C-alpha positions, 0 to 999 in steps of 0.5 A: 778302539772299536774302529776295526770292529765297527767297520766289519760290522758295517760290512755285514749290515750293508750285505743284509740291507740288500735282502728283501726278507730275512731267512735263516740262511742269510742270517746264518751267513751274517752271524758267521761273519759277526762271530769272526768280526768279534774274534778278531776283536779278541773277544772271548770264544764262548762269549762270541759264540753265545752272542751270535746265537742270541742274535740269530734266535731273536732275528728268525724267531721273533716278530720285529717292527714292520717299519724297519728294513731287514738290515735295520731289524738286525741292527736293532737286535744287535744293539740291544745284545751289545748293551747287555754284553757290555753290562746292561745299565750304567753302574756307578760307585756306591756312595751312600750307606756306611761312611766313609766310602772306602774304595780299594784299587786292585790289579796287576803291576803296570795297569795304571792303578796309581794314576787311575786312583788320582783320576778317580779322586778328581772325579769325586771331588768335582762332585762335591766329595771330599776324597782321601788318597791312601798309598798302600803299595809299599813295595814300589817306593815311586808309587807313594811319591807318584800319589803324593804328586797327584794328590797335590795337583788335584788339591786332595789330601794324601795319607803319609805312608812309607816303605817300612810300613805295614799296608794293613796298618796304613789302611787302619790309620788312614780311616782314623786320619780321614775322620779327623780331616773330614774326608768322606771317601777313601781311595786305597792304591794297593800293591800290584805284581807282574803276575797274580801270586798268593802273597799279593792275594793274601795281602788284599784279603787282610786289607778287606778284613781289617776295614770295611770296603765299600768297593773293590775295583779291579783296574785292568789294561785294556791293551792286554785283551783276553789276559785282562779278562782272565786276570780279572776272573782270578781277582774276582774269585779271590776277593769278589770285586764289585767292578772294573776300570779299563785303562788305555781305551784310547789306544789301539786295543781291539776291544775284546776286554770291554766286550768280554769282562762283564760276561766272564766275571759278572762284574760291570765296567764302571769306569774307563781311562781314555788318556793320560790327563787326570781328567781322562776318566769317563763313567762307562755307559754300555748303551752309548759304547754299543752305539759307538760300535755300530757307528751310530755315534754318541751324542750324549757324551759329546754334549757332556764333554762340551758342557764340561769345558764350555763356560755359560757366561763365555758362550753367551758372550760369544753368541753376542759377538756372533750376532754383531759380527764381532768373532775375531781370531782371538775368539777362534783361538778360544774355540781351539782351546775349548776343542782341545779340552774335550779330548783328541779330534779322533775321540770327538769325531767318534762320537758324531753319528755316521762319521764312520761312513764318512771316513770310508769315502776316498777323499774323506779328510783325516783328523790331524792334531798337528794341523790344529797345533799349527793353526794355534801357533800361527794365531798366537804369533799374531799381535793383539791388534792382528787377532782383533782385525785380520784385515791389517795382516798384509804380505810382510806381517804374514811373513813375520807370523810365519817365522814366529810360528815355525810355519810358512806363509802358505800355512798362514794364508790357509788359517786366514782363508779358513777364518774368512770362510767361517765369517762368511758362513756366520754371515749367512746364518745370521739372518736365520731365526735361532741360528745363535743361542744368544738370539731372543726367542720369537713370541709364540702364538697365544694358544701355544704359550705355557 
């Protein structure tokens, strides 16, 4: 979502790299462009103004490392300022203290509260918690049914609610029911409105009075930009929210909400929704997001995503196959499946350091999900024998595979050529020490052994 802002900032830093020293004049010019880039990204005007003023002050009035170039000095300062603007340290849900932990989800209608409640329950369940979903939106019958369906899909109990019940009574009864079922985390999905109104706020205040709330999380649609920030501030003043969840971060939003909300409300972004799937909820890391905005990638999140989808036993087996030159098209298909679990190609590539510079090249390849799906369809149209020995795939077999996958022979040839090239590359790597994780470690000299 920060792609346009990243491109604009890259342009600013490129100009600064051309200067031998930093002067007030060229910093002022650079900050003017940074401010315009932030405003184009729908960042709050006052937030953008204060942000560039702070950078200018530090860039001119502070000694920086002599090992850095002028452009690098400014990038270092901008990175730290972005981290501070986005919230500083990573903030997570408080799971200690009074039990059960009770989380109330608040926000306007259409922001994604119900789906996000399910995503959060799934995440907490994977961390060893025992969540209990509470449908307290009695004004939208589909909301209760939707939460029940989500609970069933993720294997989390849902409190029995109906549209003729009072939301406050539902929450009181849910506390008792959760204790009986041994659940330690309540997630309350509250009602929303198309806009903030007094009745909505009164109802949320009544729930807060009736039960002890560990967290009040405001769920905002990042696509609404500064409107999301304004509404978040209104909710915060009425309820004293503890954090924010930004949804639809994978969309075409310009990033203004993410960059403004902490400064305006004083409350941190705790999670971000990055897709429709129930696994598409991430902890918000300000330092990692700042790195992405500046085109530095996000290697830590990329590693975490890989670790979440890669089974260690399978990885060890794959390493052995690579060593023995036994990597088949069947293994290739498994790798495609694992990549898809990590997210879209665009999301994955956005975490690779320096990818933004590569994308700016005239002939740079563009990530295409359709090509990945086409490759998967082609391999699935092969017989088991063909997947395990691609050399038997003659012209007639290629035609049959093309017909079965809804592609043409040229597409089948392309997949087989890519696979053969991969095998050749692996063959070259095989002789290099440590090329594959499954290889035995070399013995260190005596003095270096632990």
